[in-house]
C-alpha positions in Angstrom: 0.1 0.2 0.3 1.8 3.4 -0.6 1.6 6.4 1.8 -0.1 9.4 1.3 3.0 11.6 1.6 3.6 10.3 -1.8 1.1 11.3 -2.7 1.2 14.8 -4.8 -0.9 18.3 -3.0 -4.1 18.5 -4.1 -3.5 21.6 -6.1 -1.2 19.9 -8.1 -3.7 16.3 -9.0 -5.9 19.6 -9.7 -4.1 21.5 -12.4 -2.7 18.5 -13.7 -5.9 16.9 -14.7 -6.3 20.4 -16.9 -3.4 20.0 -19.0 -4.8 16.7 -20.4 -7.5 18.2 -21.5 -8.6 18.0 -25.4 -7.0 20.4 -27.1 -10.0 23.1 -27.7 -10.9 22.7 -24.0 -7.2 23.4 -22.7 -8.0 26.6 -24.4 -10.8 27.9 -22.7 -9.2 25.6 -18.8 -5.6 26.1 -18.0 -5.2 25.3 -15.3 -5.4 26.4 -11.6 -5.8 30.2 -11.4 -2.7 32.3 -9.4 -4.0 34.1 -7.0 -0.9 35.1 -5.9 -1.4 37.3 -9.7 -1.2 41.6 -9.1 -4.6 41.3 -11.8 -6.3 39.3 -9.4 -9.0 40.5 -6.4 -7.1 41.3 -3.4 -8.1 38.8 -0.4 -9.8 36.2 -3.3 -7.1 33.6 -1.5 -8.3 34.1 1.7 -11.9 33.9 0.2 -11.2 30.4 -1.0 -8.9 29.3 2.2 -12.3 30.4 5.0 -14.4 28.3 2.4 -12.4 25.5 2.0 -12.1 25.3 6.4 -15.9 25.7 6.6 -16.5 22.6 3.9 -14.2 20.1 5.4 -15.3 21.3 8.9 -19.1 20.2 8.1 -17.8 17.8 5.8 -15.1 15.8 8.1 -17.3 13.0 8.5 -18.1 11.7 5.3 -14.6 13.6 3.6 -12.0 14.5 5.8 -9.8 15.7 2.4 -12.5 18.2 0.1 -9.9 20.3 -1.9 -11.6 22.9 -4.6 -9.9 25.6 -6.1 -10.0 29.0 -8.5 -9.4 27.5 -12.4 -7.5 30.0 -14.9 -10.1 30.4 -17.4 -11.7 32.7 -20.9 -15.1 31.6 -19.3 -16.4 33.0 -15.5 -15.3 30.3 -13.0 
């Protein structure tokens, strides 16, 4: 059985998923959004962390490893 320490962090898995999409979809959904980009809305990173914390606390019994993030995309997400 493989240990969890050999698994890449969730944000890496999230980003890699989008990198494997068909070319037409990769043009629309480029991967994990860099929330430290100066063009991003200030406070977006802390908002995401707060939302994720709430979900993790509420769903701890069902899924303690809940993860979501923003997608760099030409469409709203």
